C-alpha positions in Angstrom: -9.1 -49.5 -31.3 -6.4 -49.3 -33.4 -3.4 -51.9 -34.5 0.1 -51.7 -33.3 3.2 -53.4 -35.1 6.5 -53.5 -33.8 10.1 -54.6 -34.6 13.5 -54.0 -33.6 15.8 -51.8 -35.9 18.9 -51.2 -35.1 18.8 -51.5 -31.4 15.7 -49.4 -31.0 11.8 -50.2 -31.3 10.0 -49.2 -34.3 6.5 -49.2 -33.8 3.6 -48.4 -36.5 0.0 -47.5 -35.6 -2.5 -48.2 -38.1 -5.8 -46.8 -37.9 -5.4 -44.6 -34.8 -5.3 -41.0 -36.3 -6.0 -39.3 -39.8 -8.5 -42.3 -40.9 -9.9 -40.0 -43.4 -6.6 -40.3 -45.5 -6.1 -43.0 -48.1 -3.3 -44.3 -45.6 -2.1 -43.4 -42.6 0.1 -44.3 -40.0 1.7 -42.9 -36.9 5.3 -43.8 -36.9 6.9 -44.3 -33.2 11.0 -44.7 -33.7 12.6 -44.4 -30.1 10.7 -41.3 -28.9 10.6 -40.0 -32.7 7.1 -39.8 -33.8 5.8 -38.7 -37.2 2.3 -38.8 -38.3 2.4 -40.4 -42.4 -0.3 -39.7 -44.9 -1.0 -40.5 -48.2 -4.0 -38.8 -50.3 -5.0 -39.3 -53.5 -7.8 -37.4 -55.6 -10.7 -39.1 -57.0 -10.1 -38.0 -60.5 -6.9 -37.4 -63.0 -5.8 -33.6 -63.0 -6.8 -32.7 -66.6 -4.4 -31.0 -68.8 -1.2 -32.5 -67.7 1.3 -35.1 -69.0 3.3 -36.3 -65.8 2.4 -37.9 -62.5 1.4 -35.1 -59.9 3.0 -36.3 -56.9 3.5 -33.7 -54.0 5.8 -34.7 -51.1 5.8 -32.5 -47.6 7.8 -33.0 -44.6 6.7 -30.7 -42.0 8.8 -29.9 -39.2 7.2 -28.4 -36.0 9.2 -26.6 -33.5 7.2 -28.0 -30.8 8.9 -31.4 -31.4 12.4 -30.3 -29.8 10.6 -28.0 -27.3 11.1 -24.7 -29.2 9.4 -21.7 -30.0 10.0 -20.3 -33.6 12.7 -17.2 -33.5 11.8 -13.9 -34.7 8.5 -11.7 -34.9 6.2 -14.3 -36.2 5.8 -17.0 -33.7 4.8 -20.0 -36.0 6.9 -21.8 -38.5 7.5 -20.0 -41.9 8.5 -21.5 -45.2 10.3 -25.0 -45.4 13.8 -24.9 -44.1 16.3 -26.3 -46.2 16.6 -29.7 -44.1 12.7 -30.1 -44.8 13.1 -29.4 -48.6 16.1 -32.1 -48.9 14.0 -34.5 -46.8 10.8 -34.1 -49.2 13.6 -34.9 -52.0 14.8 -38.1 -50.5 11.5 -39.3 -50.1 10.2 -38.7 -53.3 12.8 -40.2 -55.4 12.5 -43.7 -54.3 8.6 -43.3 -54.7 7.8 -41.8 -57.7 9.0 -44.6 -59.8 6.8 -47.0 -58.3 3.6 -45.4 -59.3 1.8 -46.1 -62.5 3.2 -44.0 -65.4 0.1 -43.5 -66.8 -1.5 -42.0 -63.3 -2.5 -38.6 -63.3 -4.5 -38.7 -59.8 -2.9 -36.0 -57.5 -1.0 -37.5 -54.6 -0.1 -35.8 -51.7 2.5 -37.5 -48.9 2.2 -35.7 -45.9 4.8 -36.1 -42.9 4.5 -34.3 -39.7 7.2 -34.4 -37.1 5.5 -34.3 -33.7 8.4 -35.5 -31.3 12.1 -35.6 -32.0 14.2 -38.2 -30.1 17.9 -36.8 -31.3 19.0 -40.4 -31.5 16.3 -41.7 -33.8 16.4 -39.5 -37.2 12.7 -38.4 -38.1 13.9 -38.0 -41.8 14.6 -41.8 -41.6 10.9 -42.3 -39.7 9.3 -40.3 -42.2 10.8 -42.0 -45.2 9.5 -45.5 -43.8 6.2 -43.8 -42.8 5.6 -42.5 -46.2 6.4 -45.9 -48.0 4.1 -47.7 -45.1 1.3 -45.2 -45.5 1.2 -45.6 -49.6 1.6 -49.4 -49.4 -1.4 -49.7 -47.4 -3.6 -47.2 -49.0 -5.6 -47.8 -51.9 -3.6 -45.9 -54.1 -1.7 -48.0 -57.1 1.7 -48.4 -56.1 4.4 -51.1 -56.4 5.8 -51.1 -53.2 6.4 -51.7 -50.3 10.0 -50.1 -50.0 12.5 -49.4 -47.3 15.3 -47.0 -46.5 18.3 -47.6 -44.3 21.1 -44.9 -43.0 24.5 -46.1 -42.6 27.7 -44.4 -40.5 30.7 -45.4 -40.8 32.6 -45.4 -37.1 36.0 -46.7 -36.7 36.1 -48.6 -40.2 32.9 -50.3 -38.9 29.2 -49.6 -40.5 26.7 -48.3 -37.9 23.1 -48.6 -39.1 20.9 -45.5 -38.4 23.4 -43.9 -36.3 22.5 -42.2 -32.9 23.8 -38.3 -32.7 27.2 -39.2 -31.1 27.5 -41.7 -33.9 27.0 -39.4 -36.5 29.4 -36.8 -35.2 32.2 -39.6 -35.3 31.2 -41.1 -38.8 32.9 -40.7 -41.8 30.1 -41.6 -44.0 26.2 -40.6 -44.0 24.6 -42.7 -46.5 20.9 -43.4 -47.2 19.8 -46.4 -49.3 16.2 -47.5 -50.2 15.5 -50.6 -51.5 12.7 -52.7 -53.1 12.4 -56.3 -52.4 15.2 -57.1 -55.4 16.6 -54.0 -55.8 18.1 -50.6 -54.5 16.3 -47.6 -55.9 17.7 -44.7 -54.0 21.0 -43.3 -52.7 22.3 -40.3 -51.1 25.6 -40.1 -49.4 27.9 -37.5 -47.9 31.2 -38.8 -46.9 34.5 -38.1 -45.8 36.8 -39.6 -49.1 35.7 -43.3 -48.7 37.1 -45.6 -50.8 34.9 -47.1 -53.7 34.6 -50.7 -52.7 33.7 -49.3 -49.0 30.9 -47.1 -50.4 29.7 -50.4 -52.4 29.7 -52.5 -49.4 28.0 -50.2 -47.3 25.1 -49.7 -50.1 24.5 -53.4 -50.1 25.0 -53.7 -46.6 22.0 -51.3 -46.2 20.0 -53.2 -48.9 20.0 -56.3 -46.7 19.0 -54.6 -43.5 16.5 -53.0 -45.8 15.0 -56.4 -46.8 14.3 -56.9 -42.7 12.1 -54.0 -42.9 10.4 -55.1 -46.3 9.2 -58.0 -44.5 7.9 -56.4 -41.5 5.7 -54.0 -43.4 4.5 -57.3 -45.5 2.8 -58.1 -42.1 1.3 -54.9 -41.8 -0.1 -54.9 -45.2 -1.3 -58.1 -45.1 -3.5 -57.4 -42.1 -4.2 -53.8 -42.7 -3.7 -53.3 -46.8 -6.3 -52.1 -48.6 -7.2 -53.1 -52.4 -5.9 -50.8 -54.6 -8.4 -48.7 -56.8 -9.0 -48.5 -60.3 -8.0 -45.6 -62.3 -8.7 -43.6 -65.3 -5.1 -44.5 -67.2 -4.0 -41.3 -69.5 -1.7 -43.7 -71.7 -1.5 -42.4 -75.1 -3.5 -44.7 -77.7 -1.1 -47.3 -79.7 -3.3 -46.3 -82.9 -1.8 -42.9 -82.2 1.6 -44.0 -82.5 1.1 -46.1 -85.4 -0.3 -43.2 -87.7 2.6 -40.7 -86.1 5.3 -43.9 -87.5 3.5 -43.6 -90.7 4.3 -40.0 -91.2 7.7 -39.7 -89.5 9.6 -42.9 -89.4 11.9 -44.3 -87.1 14.9 -43.1 -89.8 13.2 -39.9 -89.6 13.0 -39.4 -85.8 16.4 -40.9 -85.5 18.0 -38.1 -87.6 16.1 -35.3 -86.0 17.4 -36.3 -82.3 20.9 -37.2 -83.4 23.0 -34.2 -83.2 25.1 -32.5 -80.2 23.2 -28.8 -80.5 20.5 -28.8 -78.2 18.7 -26.0 -80.2 19.1 -27.8 -83.5 17.4 -30.9 -81.6 14.7 -28.9 -80.4 14.2 -26.8 -83.6 13.8 -30.5 -85.4 11.5 -31.7 -83.0 9.3 -28.5 -83.3 8.9 -29.1 -87.1 8.0 -32.6 -86.4 5.2 -31.7 -84.1 3.8 -29.2 -86.5 3.7 -31.6 -89.3 1.8 -33.8 -87.2 -0.4 -31.2 -85.9 -1.3 -30.4 -89.4 -2.2 -33.6 -90.1 -4.2 -34.6 -87.1 -6.0 -31.2 -87.1 -9.5 -32.7 -87.2 -9.0 -35.1 -84.1 -9.3 -33.2 -81.1 -8.5 -36.3 -79.0 -5.3 -37.5 -80.1 -4.3 -33.4 -80.5 -4.5 -33.3 -76.6 -2.1 -36.1 -76.3 0.1 -35.3 -79.0 2.9 -33.8 -77.4 3.1 -36.6 -74.8 3.2 -39.4 -78.1 5.9 -37.2 -79.6 8.0 -37.0 -76.3 7.4 -40.9 -75.8 8.4 -41.5 -79.8 11.7 -39.7 -78.9 12.6 -41.6 -75.9 11.7 -45.0 -77.8 14.1 -43.7 -80.6 17.1 -42.5 -78.4 16.9 -45.6 -76.1 17.1 -48.1 -79.2 19.6 -46.4 -80.9 22.1 -46.6 -77.6 21.1 -50.1 -76.3 20.8 -51.6 -80.1 22.9 -49.7 -82.1 25.3 -48.5 -79.5 25.2 -45.0 -80.5 24.6 -41.6 -78.4 22.7 -38.8 -79.9 25.7 -36.5 -79.9 28.0 -39.1 -81.3 30.2 -39.8 -78.5 31.3 -43.2 -76.9 29.7 -44.5 -74.2 32.3 -43.7 -72.1 33.3 -40.2 -73.4 33.0 -36.8 -71.7 32.3 -33.9 -73.9 34.6 -31.0 -74.3 35.8 -29.6 -71.2 37.2 -26.0 -70.3 37.9 -24.0 -67.3 39.3 -20.4 -66.2 39.5 -18.8 -62.9 39.3 -15.0 -61.9 37.3 -13.9 -64.8 34.9 -11.8 -62.1 37.0 -9.0 -61.1 36.8 -7.5 -57.3 35.1 -10.6 -56.1 37.2 -12.8 -53.7 37.4 -15.9 -55.9 35.5 -16.9 -59.1 36.0 -20.0 -61.6 34.1 -20.8 -64.8 33.5 -24.7 -65.7 32.2 -25.5 -69.0 31.5 -29.1 -70.1 29.6 -29.6 -73.5 26.5 -27.1 -73.5 26.8 -27.0 -69.5 28.5 -23.9 -68.0 28.5 -22.7 -64.4 29.9 -19.7 -63.0 30.9 -20.1 -59.3 32.0 -16.7 -57.0 33.5 -17.4 -53.7 33.0 -15.0 -50.7 34.8 -15.1 -47.4 33.4 -13.4 -44.2 34.0 -13.3 -40.3 32.6 -16.7 -38.8 29.8 -14.1 -37.2 28.3 -14.1 -40.7 27.9 -18.0 -40.6 24.3 -18.9 -41.3 22.5 -19.8 -38.1 20.1 -23.0 -37.9 16.8 -23.1 -36.4 15.7 -26.5 -36.6 15.0 -30.0 -35.3 18.7 -31.2 -35.2 20.5 -30.0 -31.8 23.7 -30.8 -33.0 23.1 -28.1 -35.7 22.9 -24.7 -35.0 25.1 -22.8 -37.7 26.4 -23.6 -40.8 29.9 -22.1 -41.7 30.1 -23.0 -45.4 27.1 -22.5 -47.4 27.3 -23.5 -51.5 24.1 -21.7 -53.4 22.7 -22.8 -56.7 21.0 -21.0 -59.4 18.9 -22.0 -62.4 17.8 -19.0 -64.4 15.5 -19.8 -67.6 17.6 -18.3 -70.2 20.3 -21.1 -69.3 17.8 -23.5 -71.2 16.6 -20.9 -73.8 13.6 -20.0 -72.2 11.7 -17.0 -70.7 10.0 -17.0 -67.1 9.9 -14.9 -64.2 12.5 -15.8 -61.3 10.7 -16.7 -58.2 13.8 -17.8 -56.0 14.8 -21.0 -55.7 13.0 -24.2 -55.6 13.3 -27.6 -54.4 15.6 -28.6 -57.6 18.2 -25.5 -56.8 18.2 -26.2 -53.2 19.2 -29.7 -53.6 21.6 -29.1 -56.1 23.3 -26.6 -53.9 23.1 -29.1 -50.8 25.1 -31.3 -53.1 27.9 -29.6 -54.2 27.9 -28.2 -50.6 28.1 -31.6 -49.4 30.7 -33.0 -51.9 33.3 -29.9 -50.7 32.8 -30.1 -47.0 35.3 -32.7 -46.5 38.4 -30.7 -47.9 37.3 -27.9 -46.3 39.8 -26.6 -43.8 39.0 -26.1 -40.0 38.0 -23.2 -38.3 41.2 -23.0 -36.8 43.2 -23.1 -39.8 40.9 -20.8 -41.8 38.7 -18.7 -39.6 36.2 -17.6 -42.0 32.7 -18.0 -42.8 32.7 -19.2 -46.7 29.9 -19.0 -49.4 30.1 -20.0 -52.9 27.1 -19.2 -55.3 26.9 -21.2 -58.8 25.1 -19.3 -61.5 24.1 -21.5 -64.1 25.0 -19.8 -67.7 23.9 -22.6 -69.4 22.5 -26.1 -69.0 22.4 -29.4 -70.9 22.9 -32.1 -68.4 24.4 -32.4 -64.7 24.8 -28.7 -63.8 25.6 -30.1 -60.2 28.5 -32.0 -60.8 29.3 -28.9 -63.1 28.9 -26.5 -59.9 31.1 -29.1 -57.9 34.0 -28.4 -60.2 33.7 -24.8 -60.5 33.2 -24.6 -56.6 36.3 -26.1 -56.2 38.2 -23.9 -58.6 36.6 -20.8 -57.2 37.5 -22.2 -53.4 41.2 -22.4 -54.7 41.4 -19.1 -56.2 40.0 -17.0 -53.6 42.7 -18.6 -51.1 40.8 -21.0 -49.4 43.4 -23.5 -48.2 41.3 -26.8 -49.0 42.6 -30.1 -48.5 42.6 -31.5 -52.1 40.9 -30.8 -55.1 37.3 -32.2 -55.7 35.4 -33.0 -59.0 32.1 -34.6 -60.1 30.4 -36.3 -62.7 27.1 -38.2 -63.4 26.6 -41.6 -65.1 23.6 -42.2 -66.8 21.7 -45.8 -68.0 19.2 -47.2 -70.4 18.3 -50.6 -69.8 16.7 -53.8 -71.8 14.3 -56.3 -71.1 16.5 -58.0 -68.6 18.9 -57.1 -65.6 21.7 -58.2 -68.0 20.8 -55.9 -70.8 22.1 -52.5 -69.7 24.4 -49.7 -71.0 26.2 -47.3 -68.9 26.7 -43.7 -70.3 29.7 -41.3 -68.9 28.5 -37.5 -68.6 25.0 -37.6 -69.7 23.4 -34.6 -71.6 19.7 -33.5 -71.0 18.4 -35.6 -73.5 20.0 -38.9 -72.1 18.6 -38.0 -68.7 15.1 -37.4 -69.9 15.1 -40.8 -71.9 17.4 -42.7 -69.5 16.7 -44.7 -66.4 19.3 -43.0 -64.2 21.3 -39.8 -63.2 24.1 -41.3 -60.8 26.2 -38.4 -59.5 29.4 -38.8 -57.9 31.6 -36.3 -56.5 35.2 -37.2 -54.8 39.1 -36.6 -54.9 41.5 -38.8 -55.8 41.1 -41.2 -52.8 37.8 -41.4 -52.5 33.8 -40.4 -52.5 32.4 -37.3 -50.8 29.1 -37.6 -52.0 26.6 -39.9 -54.3 23.0 -38.8 -55.5 21.2 -40.8 -57.3 17.8 -40.3 -59.2 16.2 -43.4 -61.0 12.9 -43.9 -63.4 13.2 -47.8 -63.2 12.2 -50.4 -60.0 15.9 -50.1 -58.9 19.6 -51.1 -59.8 21.4 -54.3 -59.5 24.7 -54.7 -57.8 26.5 -54.6 -61.3 25.3 -51.5 -62.4 26.0 -49.7 -59.2 29.3 -51.1 -59.1 29.7 -50.1 -62.9 28.5 -46.7 -62.4 30.8 -45.9 -59.3 34.0 -47.0 -61.4 33.0 -45.1 -64.4 32.3 -41.8 -62.1 35.9 -42.3 -60.8 37.7 -42.9 -64.2 35.8 -39.5 -65.3 36.4 -37.4 -62.2 40.1 -37.9 -62.4 40.1 -37.4 -65.8 38.4 -33.8 -65.3 41.1 -33.1 -62.5 43.7 -33.8 -64.5 42.9 -32.5 -67.9 40.8 -29.5 -67.0 40.8 -28.5 -63.8 44.7 -28.7 -62.8 45.7 -26.6 -65.9 43.7 -24.1 -64.6 44.5 -23.8 -61.1 46.9 -26.7 -59.7 46.5 -25.6 -55.8 45.0 -23.0 -53.4 46.3 -19.5 -53.6 48.6 -18.8 -50.6 47.1 -16.0 -49.6 43.2 -14.6 -49.8 42.3 -12.3 -52.7 43.3 -8.3 -51.7 39.7 -7.4 -51.7 38.9 -10.3 -49.3 38.8 -9.6 -45.5 41.8 -10.4 -43.5 41.2 -12.4 -40.2 43.5 -12.7 -37.5 42.8 -14.9 -34.4 44.1 -14.7 -30.5 42.7 -16.4 -27.8 42.3 -14.4 -24.5 41.0 -15.6 -20.9 37.3 -16.0 -21.1 37.0 -14.2 -17.7 39.2 -10.9 -19.3 36.2 -10.7 -22.0 34.5 -8.1 -20.3 37.5 -6.2 -20.0 37.5 -5.9 -23.9 34.1 -5.5 -24.3 33.8 -2.9 -21.5 30.5 -1.3 -19.9 28.1 -1.2 -22.5 30.1 -2.2 -25.2 32.3 1.4 -25.0 35.7 -0.4 -25.1 35.1 -2.5 -28.2 33.3 0.1 -29.9 36.3 2.4 -29.4 39.1 0.1 -30.6 36.4 -0.5 -34.1 35.9 3.1 -34.3 39.5 3.7 -34.0 40.9 1.0 -36.4 38.0 0.3 -38.7 38.0 -3.6 -38.0 35.2 -6.1 -37.0 35.8 -7.8 -33.7 33.9 -11.0 -33.0 34.5 -12.7 -29.4 33.2 -16.2 -28.7 32.4 -17.5 -25.1 35.5 -19.8 -25.0 38.2 -16.5 -25.6 38.4 -17.0 -29.5 39.0 -13.3 -30.7 38.7 -12.5 -34.5 39.7 -9.2 -35.7 38.8 -8.7 -39.4 39.7 -5.8 -41.8 41.2 -5.3 -45.1 44.2 -3.1 -43.8 46.3 -5.3 -42.3 48.2 -2.3 -40.0 45.0 -1.6 -38.6 44.4 -5.6 -37.8 47.6 -5.8 -36.2 46.8 -2.4 -34.0 43.5 -3.9 -33.1 45.3 -6.8 -31.8 47.9 -5.0 -29.9 45.0 -3.1 -28.5 43.3 -6.0 -27.3 46.4 -7.9 -26.1 47.4 -4.8 -24.0 43.7 -5.0 -22.3 44.1 -8.6 -21.3 47.8 -8.6 -20.4 48.7 -7.9 -17.0 50.9 -4.9 -16.4 54.1 -5.4 -14.6 57.1 -3.5 -13.3 59.6 -3.4 -16.1 57.4 -3.4 -19.3 57.6 -0.7 -21.8 54.6 0.8 -23.5 53.7 3.4 -26.2 50.5 5.0 -24.8 48.6 8.6 -25.1 48.4 11.4 -22.5 44.7 11.6 -21.4 45.4 14.1 -18.2 47.9 16.5 -16.8 48.4 17.6 -13.4 51.1 20.1 -11.4 52.7 16.9 -10.2 52.9 14.8 -13.4 51.1 13.4 -16.5 48.7 10.3 -16.8 49.1 8.0 -19.5 46.6 5.3 -21.1 48.5 2.0 -21.6 45.3 0.2 -22.3 41.9 1.2 -22.3 40.7 1.5 -18.6 44.8 0.9 -17.9 46.2 4.2 -16.7 49.7 4.8 -15.0 51.5 8.3 -13.8 54.4 9.6 -15.2 55.6 12.1 -12.2 57.3 15.5 -13.0 60.5 13.9 -11.8 60.5 11.2 -14.2 59.4 13.0 -17.5 63.0 13.4 -18.6 66.7 13.1 -16.9 67.1 17.2 -16.8 64.8 18.9 -14.5 61.6 20.1 -15.7 60.1 23.1 -14.2 56.2 22.3 -16.0 54.8 19.2 -17.4 53.5 20.9 -20.6 57.0 21.7 -21.1 57.6 18.2 -22.1 54.1 16.8 -23.0 50.6 17.7 -23.9 47.5 15.7 -23.7 47.0 13.8 -26.8 50.8 13.0 -27.1 51.7 9.6 -27.8 54.8 8.7 -25.3 56.8 5.8 -24.5 56.7 4.8 -21.0 58.2 2.0 -18.4 56.3 0.7 -15.8 58.7 1.3 -13.0 56.5 -0.2 -10.3 53.0 -1.1 -9.0 52.2 0.1 -5.4 50.4 -1.1 -3.0 47.4 0.7 -3.8 47.8 -0.7 -7.3 49.0 2.5 -8.9 51.0 2.2 -11.8 54.2 4.6 -11.6 55.6 5.0 -15.0 58.9 7.3 -16.4 59.9 8.6 -19.5 63.7 9.0 -18.4 66.0 7.7 -21.3 68.2 6.1 -18.8 65.0 4.0 -17.5 63.9 3.4 -21.1 67.4 2.1 -22.0 67.8 -1.7 -22.0 70.3 -3.3 -19.8 72.8 -3.7 -22.3 72.3 0.1 -23.0 72.9 0.8 -19.6 76.0 -0.8 -19.3 77.3 0.7 -22.3 76.7 4.0 -21.2 78.4 3.5 -17.8 81.4 1.9 -19.7 81.7 5.0 -21.6 81.7 6.8 -18.3 84.3 4.9 -16.8 86.4 5.4 -20.0 86.2 9.2 -19.6 
């Protein structure tokens, strides 16, 4: 027997099965939301992992294509590495849950979420978020839950909770909010320039919905919850802190960290650590946790400086942005490039344009997302932070940062009809000391404009930090946090947008949630800062998109043809289209709706290819004039190719105004000639003329006749 719990959530039934499957996990629930089914489990190791100074939490969102009735594509018919969507879902589950585990807990914890079935109107990502929280809360793993998550859309100016597939398509907002009983603990958003006040309303409307779900979870915990197990604490002994303070005074630690040069600060801490290692050389137990102790000593020092003394480590005011600079076109021959520098954070972004056929194809669970036209990729090499390690490709952090900058710019991109290109921007991190994802947004925006992408508005981004005291009312907001303030602070609140509104939000926190005044203050600070960045840094470098794409970028011309004539353009076994490509050197993409994109670097060749295609799909009528190639000669005349697979014949009597004894006296195979369609007979044969009199227009004929009359 198993226990089933149900509630109505946004007009659909949320059902939680406990003790039905996976009973050997510390906590497990089989989640049903509509027909979406996700198995969520929480498992912890019996003993802490040795030799680490962090909580080893692992979150997995496992997509199975059978959940939407698909077999994986390619040669390998089983799921491979996690999709980008799966990685982003892992992160969005991790972020609100990680702060609620004990800070001194070192047991490995894995939260597995297996997608078994997908109802497109009931988000499997949301179902997994709820399930992971419920499975952990009812388990014996120490966790200060429950939490709940709600998605919010904005359709026709009205909020929609946990929107359906159709509502998502029409929505100006894709907001995800996680909450504890009292506070907001995670925010993730993509938006079409939603005003700040509307965004705040949406966040706290979702917070209210979350309270209903938390009340529902409480009923499950009351009946099925396990007693939390005890664990071996890995907290730093207080005696060690006392001994450290005798050797390194608070004033000395403050002097060590009070600098705007990251390398200087790190060298100061290295010297302090060496001094302490020498002092405690005979105490192996203390040496094992000395690194964590020094870290916490720095943290307490920095937080006290900010909160009590009103001082930031680099001496800036609380709302002051570090030195800014920007430039474009620093990389030759690429389609667009820009570099954005903010303090010791530096991003170089390169934009590449390509035909729409090169857009990314998606093979995932969302039936509405089969391709992606705009791709933003983010790279974070070790040299950017003065370290050395081998590159193993992008990790979850890199994928998350790339997706955030991508989401920030999508609302201002031109439509495919306006700009028929696939677009890729790549952010290379040259230097990192705080919020490279927001620097990537700024650099990407400038790179797109430099490449001639007609984006609708300029987008910038900035991060706001937080240091809290003993009460909810005691807090300090920090504009443009550097790495140290991120490590030792309580929040990394990233906001991107235009002058009119917000395009993306991502919030990471280390505490048990934010009050409304903190959220409102952070959003206001970010607006003020991003406008300052646009006006004083980005606009002087490049104020608007260039009127034309870069000379090294492909040129694309789009036409629309009758879908029934696509076969004529392609030809048998692709012979016609391949001949056009061979003759002009262009790339041709044809969609099922008749949209044709002709791409190349030579405008003349593009125009030639378009003209050939148009000639193929245009019906031949009497009176039309063509330029064609002589393809066959007979005794009685010459055959001229008007378009691929469309020939006409010029009778020997129509080759010239004068008498012609032999066809070859006037034309030879391969000659380009101008002809006029005189008639199309009952057999469909096209009769042509090359006689100057026939080729002349009506006005020319009238002039000629008047001259004849005058004579």
